[in-house]
C-alpha positions in Angstrom: -5.7 83.3 -43.3 -7.9 83.8 -40.1 -6.4 83.4 -36.6 -7.5 80.3 -34.8 -8.6 80.6 -31.2 -6.7 78.0 -29.2 -7.8 79.3 -25.8 -10.3 76.3 -25.3 -8.1 73.6 -26.9 -7.4 71.9 -23.5 -11.2 71.7 -22.9 -11.7 70.3 -26.3 -10.1 66.8 -25.5 -12.0 66.7 -22.3 -15.2 67.3 -24.3 -14.6 64.7 -26.8 -13.5 62.1 -24.1 -16.9 62.8 -22.4 -18.8 62.2 -25.8 -16.9 58.9 -26.4 -17.6 57.6 -22.8 -21.3 58.7 -23.2 -21.7 57.0 -26.4 -20.2 53.7 -25.3 -22.4 53.6 -22.2 -25.5 54.4 -24.2 -24.8 52.4 -27.1 -23.4 49.0 -25.9 -23.4 47.5 -29.4 -20.0 45.6 -29.0 -21.1 42.7 -31.2 -22.0 44.9 -34.2 -18.9 46.9 -33.8 -16.6 43.9 -33.8 -18.2 42.5 -36.9 -18.1 46.0 -38.7 -14.5 46.3 -37.6 -13.6 42.9 -39.2 -15.3 43.7 -42.3 -13.6 47.0 -42.5 -10.2 45.6 -41.6 -10.6 43.1 -44.4 -11.4 45.8 -47.0 -8.4 48.0 -45.9 -6.2 45.0 -46.1 -7.2 44.5 -49.7 -7.2 48.1 -50.7 -3.9 49.2 -49.3 -0.8 48.0 -51.2 1.2 45.0 -49.9 4.3 47.1 -49.8 5.2 48.9 -46.6 3.9 52.4 -46.7 5.8 55.1 -45.1 2.9 57.2 -44.0 -0.8 56.5 -43.5 -3.2 59.2 -42.5 -6.6 58.3 -40.8 -8.6 61.4 -40.0 -11.7 59.9 -38.5 -11.0 58.2 -35.2 -14.6 57.7 -34.0 -14.6 53.9 -34.5 -11.3 53.7 -32.7 -12.8 55.7 -29.8 -15.8 53.4 -29.3 -14.3 50.1 -30.4 -11.1 48.6 -31.8 -11.6 50.1 -35.4 -9.1 49.5 -38.2 -6.1 51.1 -36.4 -4.6 47.7 -35.3 -4.5 46.6 -38.9 -3.1 49.9 -40.2 -0.7 50.0 -37.2 0.6 46.4 -37.4 1.5 46.5 -41.2 2.3 50.1 -42.3 4.9 52.7 -41.6 4.3 56.1 -39.9 0.7 57.0 -38.7 -0.8 60.3 -38.0 -4.2 60.8 -36.1 -5.8 64.1 -36.5 
């Protein structure tokens, strides 16, 4: 397995924070995002089992970076969470 260069890892977080800030400044579509979040939250609620899950993995946090996303639904009703 190749080695991973982590020397720039601290800068990576800063870079993605700037991307998120720039995106929200240039795309102030809060009404559309709120509607989309509501639709996705309803879908996730239907798709996930009613029983409490021990773990939920959400790998794409773009929606949560620029709006509420579905994290509150998953966080409020499920067990352990991991964000990558």
